[in-house]
C-alpha positions as CSV (number, residue, x, y, z in Angstrom):
1,M,-18.0,-23.5,-11.9
2,D,-18.2,-20.5,-14.2
3,R,-22.2,-21.3,-14.6
4,M,-22.5,-21.0,-11.1
5,F,-21.1,-17.4,-11.1
6,R,-23.7,-16.7,-14.0
7,V,-26.1,-18.1,-12.0
8,L,-25.3,-16.0,-8.8
9,G,-25.4,-12.8,-11.3
10,F,-29.0,-14.1,-12.6
11,W,-30.2,-14.2,-9.2
12,A,-28.6,-10.9,-8.0
13,F,-29.8,-9.0,-11.2
14,V,-33.5,-10.6,-9.9
15,I,-33.2,-9.5,-6.5
16,A,-32.2,-5.9,-8.0
17,L,-35.2,-5.7,-10.2
18,M,-37.1,-6.4,-6.7
19,F,-35.7,-3.5,-5.1
20,L,-36.3,-1.4,-8.2
21,A,-39.7,-2.3,-7.8
22,G,-39.9,-1.3,-4.3
23,H,-38.4,2.2,-5.1
24,M,-35.5,1.4,-3.1
25,Y,-32.6,2.7,-5.5
26,I,-29.4,2.4,-3.5
27,P,-29.7,-1.3,-2.8
28,M,-30.9,-1.9,-6.3
29,F,-27.6,-0.3,-7.7
30,L,-25.6,-2.6,-4.9
31,F,-27.0,-5.4,-6.6
32,L,-27.0,-4.7,-10.2
33,A,-23.4,-3.9,-9.7
34,Q,-22.8,-7.3,-7.9
35,A,-24.9,-8.9,-10.9
36,L,-22.9,-7.4,-13.4
37,I,-19.3,-8.8,-11.7
38,F,-20.8,-12.3,-11.2
39,V,-21.6,-12.4,-15.2
40,V,-18.3,-11.1,-16.2
41,L,-16.5,-13.1,-13.5
42,G,-18.4,-16.2,-15.0
43,Y,-17.5,-15.5,-18.5
44,L,-13.4,-15.1,-17.7
45,R,-13.1,-18.9,-17.7
46,F,-11.2,-19.3,-14.8
47,T,-10.0,-22.5,-12.9
48,E,-11.8,-24.0,-10.0
49,K,-9.5,-23.3,-7.5
50,T,-9.7,-19.5,-8.5
51,Y,-13.6,-19.2,-8.6
52,M,-13.6,-21.0,-5.2
53,Y,-11.0,-18.2,-4.0
54,L,-13.2,-15.3,-5.6
55,F,-16.3,-16.7,-4.0
56,G,-14.6,-16.6,-0.3
57,S,-13.3,-13.7,-0.5
58,Y,-16.4,-12.2,-1.7
59,M,-18.5,-13.7,1.1
60,F,-15.6,-12.5,3.6
61,L,-16.2,-9.0,2.4
62,S,-19.5,-9.1,2.3
63,F,-20.1,-10.5,5.8
64,C,-17.8,-7.8,7.0
65,G,-19.7,-5.0,5.4
66,M,-22.8,-6.4,7.1
67,V,-21.4,-6.2,10.4
68,V,-19.9,-3.0,9.7
69,F,-23.2,-1.7,8.6
70,A,-25.1,-3.5,11.2
71,T,-22.4,-2.1,14.3
72,F,-22.5,1.5,12.9
73,K,-26.1,1.9,11.8
């Protein structure tokens, strides 16, 4: 499971590079921060259960953030 967090970090970094190429700097910094967090968490060697809880909480927060952004934008 730790490898999957590193893979998530890689793809978040690729998306950050695409935002950088499109001159969209705020989403680029957001995805770069996510990439760094995913890679750091990937090297911490937690248990499978901990990684599942981390990913679930990440998904919950990101969905709530998107709902709030879509509601008030």
